[in-house]
LOFI-613196 format. One line per 3 residues: number of its first residue (from 1); their letters; for each residue x, y, z of C-alpha. Coordinates in steps of 0.25 Angstrom, whole numbers, plus 5000, padded with zeros to 4 digits. Layout:
N
NUM	A	X,Y,Z  ... $
//
This chain:
45
1	MRC	5394,5422,5423  5386,5415,5412  5382,5401,5415 $
4	LDT	5392,5392,5407  5389,5377,5404  5397,5367,5411 $
7	MKV	5405,5363,5399  5410,5377,5397  5415,5378,5411 $
10	TEI	5422,5365,5410  5429,5369,5398  5433,5382,5404 $
13	LRL	5439,5374,5416  5446,5364,5407  5452,5375,5398 $
16	REM	5457,5382,5411  5464,5370,5416  5471,5370,5402 $
19	ELN	5476,5384,5407  5469,5392,5396  5467,5406,5399 $
22	LRD	5453,5413,5401  5453,5419,5387  5455,5406,5380 $
25	IAS	5445,5398,5389  5435,5409,5386  5437,5408,5372 $
28	AVD	5436,5392,5372  5423,5392,5379  5417,5405,5373 $
31	CSK	5415,5413,5386  5422,5425,5392  5435,5425,5400 $
34	TTV	5427,5431,5411  5417,5419,5411  5429,5409,5411 $
37	GEI	5436,5416,5422  5423,5416,5431  5421,5401,5428 $
40	LNR	5435,5398,5432  5434,5406,5445  5421,5399,5448 $
43	CKD	5427,5385,5446  5440,5388,5455  5432,5386,5467 $
//
């Protein structure tokens, strides 16, 4: 996974809390669905 800045990770988490799906989050932060999924999985712990 590429290193993403803290603001982008924070935005991904915020959008997920708003119940957006991975595709919509990826589009909003300009990264892949896979990257979004990996970030969300890492932040679960």
